[in-house]
ZAMARGU-4260 file (C-alpha; in steps of 0.2 Angstrom, whole numbers, plus 5000, padded with zeros to 4 digits):
<rodrens>
0) 4873/5204/4772 | 4877/5223/4769 | 4861/5234/4762 | 4864/5250/4755 | 4849/5261/4755
5) 4840/5246/4746 | 4826/5242/4758 | 4810/5251/4756 | 4793/5251/4762 | 4777/5247/4753
10) 4765/5253/4766 | 4751/5263/4758 | 4746/5275/4772 | 4744/5289/4759 | 4730/5278/4750
15) 4723/5274/4768 | 4723/5293/4773 | 4710/5297/4757 | 4698/5286/4763 | 4683/5290/4775
20) 4674/5278/4787 | 4655/5278/4794 | 4657/5286/4811 | 4649/5270/4817 | 4664/5260/4811
25) 4675/5272/4820 | 4666/5267/4836 | 4671/5249/4834 | 4689/5253/4828 | 4693/5263/4843
30) 4692/5248/4853 | 4703/5238/4843 | 4717/5253/4840 | 4716/5252/4821 | 4706/5269/4822
35) 4723/5277/4827 | 4732/5270/4812 | 4719/5278/4802 | 4720/5295/4811 | 4739/5295/4809
40) 4737/5292/4790 | 4726/5306/4789 | 4737/5317/4799 | 4753/5314/4788 | 4741/5313/4773
45) 4753/5313/4756 | 4769/5315/4768 | 4770/5297/4772 | 4789/5296/4772 | 4797/5281/4775
50) 4815/5283/4777 | 4823/5270/4767 | 4841/5274/4774 | 4836/5271/4791 | 4825/5255/4787
55) 4840/5247/4778 | 4851/5248/4792 | 4838/5242/4804 | 4836/5226/4792 | 4854/5225/4792
60) 4856/5224/4811 | 4841/5211/4812 | 4846/5194/4818 | 4834/5180/4813 | 4839/5168/4826
65) 4837/5178/4841 | 4822/5188/4834 | 4829/5205/4838 | 4842/5219/4832 | 4858/5217/4837
70) 4870/5232/4837 | 4887/5231/4845 | 4885/5214/4852 | 4869/5219/4862 | 4851/5214/4859
75) 4839/5228/4857 | 4822/5220/4859 | 4805/5227/4850 | 4789/5220/4860 | 4771/5221/4864
80) 4774/5236/4876 | 4782/5247/4862 | 4767/5240/4850 | 4754/5247/4863 | 4761/5265/4865
85) 4767/5268/4848 | 4753/5261/4839 | 4738/5258/4851 | 4735/5242/4844 | 4727/5230/4857
90) 4740/5217/4863 | 4730/5206/4874 | 4714/5197/4866 | 4709/5184/4854 | 4722/5177/4843
95) 4719/5172/4825 | 4727/5155/4819 | 4729/5151/4800 | 4721/5135/4802 | 4705/5143/4807
100) 4707/5155/4791 | 4706/5145/4776 | 4696/5148/4759 | 4687/5164/4762 | 4685/5165/4745
105) 4674/5154/4735 | 4666/5153/4717 | 4647/5157/4717 | 4635/5144/4716 | 4628/5151/4700
110) 4645/5151/4693 | 4645/5170/4692 | 4657/5179/4702 | 4667/5175/4719 | 4660/5176/4735
115) 4672/5185/4748 | 4664/5178/4765 | 4656/5189/4776 | 4658/5205/4764 | 4650/5202/4747
120) 4651/5195/4728 | 4666/5200/4717 | 4659/5200/4699 | 4676/5203/4690 | 4690/5189/4691
125) 4703/5203/4690 | 4699/5209/4708 | 4702/5190/4715 | 4719/5181/4717 | 4718/5165/4726
130) 4713/5169/4743 | 4717/5188/4741 | 4706/5201/4736 | 4710/5218/4726 | 4711/5233/4738
135) 4704/5243/4724 | 4689/5232/4725 | 4686/5234/4744 | 4688/5253/4741 | 4674/5255/4729
140) 4665/5243/4741 | 4667/5254/4756 | 4663/5270/4746 | 4648/5265/4738 | 4641/5255/4753
145) 4626/5261/4763 | 4623/5255/4781 | 4605/5248/4783 | 4604/5235/4796 | 4616/5228/4807
150) 4619/5213/4796 | 4625/5225/4782 | 4635/5234/4795 | 4646/5220/4801 | 4649/5217/4783
155) 4654/5236/4780 | 4666/5234/4796 | 4674/5218/4790 | 4679/5227/4774 | 4686/5243/4783
160) 4697/5232/4795 | 4703/5221/4780 | 4707/5237/4772 | 4718/5244/4785 | 4727/5228/4786
165) 4730/5227/4768 | 4738/5245/4766 | 4748/5243/4783 | 4754/5228/4792 | 4748/5215/4780
170) 4752/5223/4765 | 4759/5212/4750 | 4775/5215/4739 | 4763/5218/4724 | 4755/5233/4732
175) 4737/5229/4728 | 4731/5214/4737 | 4725/5208/4754 | 4723/5191/4760 | 4705/5187/4766
180) 4709/5173/4778 | 4709/5185/4794 | 4690/5186/4790 | 4686/5169/4798 | 4692/5177/4815
185) 4680/5192/4812 | 4663/5183/4812 | 4656/5195/4824 | 4658/5215/4829 | 4663/5206/4846
190) 4676/5196/4838 | 4684/5211/4829 | 4686/5220/4845 | 4692/5206/4855 | 4706/5202/4841
195) 4724/5207/4848 | 4728/5215/4831 | 4743/5223/4839 | 4751/5205/4842 | 4748/5199/4825
200) 4757/5215/4818 | 4772/5212/4828 | 4773/5194/4823 | 4770/5199/4805 | 4784/5212/4807
205) 4798/5200/4813 | 4793/5186/4801 | 4795/5199/4787 | 4812/5204/4793 | 4817/5185/4795
210) 4812/5184/4777 | 4823/5198/4771 | 4838/5192/4779 | 4835/5175/4770 | 4837/5184/4752
215) 4851/5189/4742 | 4842/5202/4732 | 4850/5219/4731 | 4833/5228/4732 | 4819/5222/4744
220) 4802/5228/4748 | 4796/5227/4766 | 4778/5223/4768 | 4774/5228/4786 | 4768/5243/4797
225) 4786/5252/4795 | 4780/5268/4803 | 4779/5259/4820 | 4798/5254/4817 | 4804/5270/4814
230) 4796/5279/4827 | 4802/5266/4838 | 4820/5269/4832 | 4817/5289/4835 | 4812/5284/4853
235) 4826/5274/4856 | 4840/5283/4849 | 4846/5301/4852 | 4858/5301/4838 | 4845/5294/4826
240) 4834/5309/4829 | 4847/5321/4827 | 4852/5312/4810 | 4834/5312/4806 | 4828/5331/4810
245) 4844/5339/4809 | 4855/5344/4825 | 4847/5360/4827 | 4829/5355/4824 | 4827/5339/4836
250) 4808/5342/4842 | 4803/5338/4860 | 4797/5320/4862 | 4779/5318/4861 | 4769/5312/4877
255) 4752/5308/4870 | 4743/5291/4868 | 4747/5283/4856 | 4765/5291/4853 | 4761/5290/4834
260) 4749/5304/4834 | 4762/5315/4842 | 4776/5309/4830 | 4764/5310/4814 | 4765/5329/4813
265) 4784/5330/4817 | 4787/5318/4805 | 4777/5325/4791 | 4784/5343/4793 | 4801/5337/4791
270) 4810/5338/4774 | 4812/5323/4765 | 4829/5314/4771 | 4839/5311/4757 | 4853/5302/4770
275) 4859/5284/4764 | 4860/5268/4775 | 4879/5273/4778 | 4875/5289/4788 | 4863/5280/4800
280) 4875/5265/4801 | 4889/5278/4808 | 4877/5280/4822 | 4875/5262/4825 | 4893/5258/4824
285) 4894/5258/4844 | 4883/5259/4858 | 4894/5271/4868 | 4888/5284/4855 | 4871/5280/4851
290) 4862/5288/4866 | 4853/5272/4867 | 4838/5273/4880 | 4832/5256/4885 | 4817/5263/4894
295) 4811/5277/4883 | 4793/5277/4891 | 4799/5281/4909 | 4798/5300/4903 | 4780/5298/4902
300) 4773/5305/4919 | 4759/5305/4920 | 4756/5291/4910 | 4745/5295/4895 | 4740/5277/4894
305) 4721/5276/4896 | 4716/5266/4912 | 4706/5253/4902 | 4722/5248/4893 | 4735/5248/4908
310) 4731/5231/4913 | 4738/5227/4896 | 4755/5232/4900 | 4758/5215/4909 | 4760/5208/4891
315) 4777/5216/4892 | 4783/5202/4903 | 4774/5189/4891 | 4788/5175/4888 | 4779/5165/4873
320) 4774/5163/4855 | 4765/5177/4844 | 4754/5168/4830 | 4754/5175/4813 | 4735/5178/4806
325) 4739/5172/4789 | 4756/5162/4788 | 4759/5144/4797 | 4772/5153/4807 | 4775/5161/4824
330) 4789/5171/4833 | 4795/5171/4851 | 4792/5187/4862 | 4807/5189/4870 | 4806/5202/4885
335) 4822/5193/4893 | 4833/5201/4881 | 4829/5219/4889 | 4827/5215/4907 | 4829/5234/4913
340) 4812/5236/4906 | 4804/5223/4917 | 4813/5228/4931 | 4818/5210/4934 | 4836/5205/4938
345) 4835/5186/4938 | 4819/5180/4930 | 4813/5163/4929 | 4817/5156/4913 | 4815/5137/4917
350) 4800/5135/4905 | 4808/5132/4888 | 4800/5141/4873 | 4790/5132/4860 | 4802/5126/4845
355) 4798/5122/4828 | 4798/5105/4824 | 4813/5101/4813 | 4813/5118/4806 | 4796/5116/4799
360) 4779/5127/4798 | 4767/5123/4811 | 4754/5110/4807 | 4744/5112/4823 | 4742/5127/4834
365) 4734/5119/4850 | 4749/5121/4860 | 4753/5138/4854 | 4735/5145/4856 | 4734/5137/4872
370) 4750/5146/4879 | 4742/5163/4871 | 4726/5161/4879 | 4734/5156/4895 | 4747/5171/4895
375) 4747/5173/4913 | 4755/5158/4916 | 4769/5164/4906 | 4773/5182/4912 | 4791/5183/4918
380) 4795/5183/4938 | 4808/5185/4949 | 4815/5168/4953 | 4809/5163/4970 | 4793/5175/4968
385) 4778/5171/4976 | 4769/5175/4960 | 4781/5165/4950 | 4772/5155/4936 | 4772/5136/4938
390) 4782/5127/4925 | 4768/5113/4925 | 4756/5116/4910 | 4738/5118/4914 | 4726/5105/4905
395) 4708/5112/4905 | 4697/5105/4915 | 4684/5099/4903 | 4697/5091/4892 | 4704/5082/4906
400) 4687/5075/4912 | 4681/5069/4894 | 4697/5059/4892 | 4694/5050/4910 | 4675/5048/4906
405) 4679/5041/4888 | 4693/5029/4894 | 4686/5024/4910 | 4670/5018/4899 | 4680/5008/4886
410) 4690/5000/4901 | 4672/4997/4911 | 4666/4986/4897 | 4680/4977/4890 | 4687/4971/4907
415) 4670/4968/4914 | 4668/4956/4899 | 4685/4947/4900 | 4682/4944/4920 | 4665/4938/4917
420) 4669/4927/4903 | 4686/4920/4907 | 4695/4926/4923 | 4679/4918/4932 | 4683/4900/4926
425) 4672/4899/4909 | 4684/4890/4899 | 4676/4893/4883 | 4669/4910/4877 | 4655/4901/4868
430) 4649/4893/4884 | 4631/4897/4888 | 4633/4893/4907 | 4633/4909/4919 | 4634/4910/4937
435) 4626/4926/4944 | 4640/4928/4957 | 4653/4927/4944 | 4645/4943/4936 | 4645/4953/4952
440) 4662/4948/4956 | 4668/4954/4939 | 4660/4970/4940 | 4667/4973/4957 | 4683/4970/4951
445) 4681/4980/4936 | 4675/4996/4946 | 4691/4994/4957 | 4703/4992/4941 | 4693/5008/4934
450) 4696/5018/4949 | 4715/5014/4949 | 4715/5019/4930 | 4707/5036/4935 | 4720/5040/4947
455) 4734/5034/4936 | 4727/5045/4922 | 4724/5060/4933 | 4743/5059/4939 | 4747/5058/4921
460) 4736/5073/4916 | 4741/5085/4929 | 4757/5081/4935 | 4767/5078/4920
</rodrens>
C-alpha cells in the first residue's frame, strides 16, 4: 500500500501542555513516567509538530505480520528499551487486561447523570459515549477539583492519568474521547505506580499501525504517541536527521533521560518541515545509504538511566506478548529481530510464541497474563547458557495444590463408596448388611488409589 503524505497524527500534546497538575499528582506520576510526557508537551507547547511525511513512510514500511518495520529486506525492531529510554515510561510491572476493564461508566441509581467509576458524576449526556468520556469534561473536572482528603486525591490522580492517556497513546480518531476501561486497573495509587504504561503504549502503537495497513483509505489518522516514533526514527537514522533538520543544522544527539526531554526543544526550534513522504522514502530506499544504527544508545556514556530503572533494561530481552489495556488483542515483543542490541548470537527460541486462536481476538488472558507476570522465564538467553530459561511452563503451587486437593477428595468419597458397597462382595447396593472389615479394606484401597492419582496429577501438572 503506497501512502503519499497521507498519514497524520491526532496526538494532542498541545492540549496537554495547557493543563497544570497539582504538585502531589506530579509526585505520583514521576514513578510511572507519565510526568515526562506532560513535561515534554510543556516544552514544545504549541509547536508540537508531527511530521506527516516521515510518519507516512514509517506506516508504509510497517509489516503487520512480523510486527516490525521492513526496509530493504531487513527487520527494524521497536521495543521496550526504546520506550524506556525515549519516553521514561515504566516497561515492567502490572498489566491491565481488557477482561478486567468492563463498564466503567454506569447510569446513576437516581437516573440523573452517569457515574464514572473512581472519578465522579457526569451530568450531561453529551460528555458520555458508550464506555468513553469526553476530554473536555475531564479537563473541567481537573481544573475545578480541590484536593481535600486522600479519597478525593485518588479520584483526581485517576482523572489526570486518564487525560494524559486520552491526549497521547490512547487517543481516538475523533479527537475528543478517551476510554474509561483502564480505570479498573487504577483502583489505588499503588496500582497506578505499578502499571507498566510503557508496555501498553507500545502494544497500542503496534496495533494501530497494523490496523492502518489493513485499510484502503488514502487519508488515515494515527491515534498513538507518535512523537515517540519520530524520535526513534531520528535516533536510528542519520540520513533522516539530515532531512529533518537540514544538512547544515543537524544538532548534537541528546544524552539525557528520558531522551524525549532532550529532543523536545530541538524539535520545537526546528522550522516546520514541508517535505513530502517521497523525500523520506528516498532515504529509506537502501540500508546502505541509511546511516542506520542498530544500537543508538551505546553512545550514552555514562548511562543517564536512573539506578532505580536499570533493572528494567532486562525487558529488552523479553520474548513474549504485550497486552492491550482496552482492546481484546495483543502483540508480540520480538527482540530476536535485532540480536545485536542484546549481544546475543544464537539465542534459544525453542519456546513458541502464543498465537491467536484461528485469527480471532483473545477470549481469555490467563496464559497471556501469566506469561507477562513470569517475564523472567521468557528472557532470551544464549543457547546452552546456565541462565537459559526452561521451556517448561510454571504452574503456580497454589493452583496445583487446589487441583490436587479437589480431585483427591472427589476420588476419595467416590471410590470409597464403590469399594465398600460393591468390590467387597455386596451384590446389591441397597443391601443393609455391613461388614466392618470390608469398610476398612475399602478405605485402605482408596488411600492407595488416591496416592497414585496424586503422583499422576503432579507429573501432568509440572512436567507436561
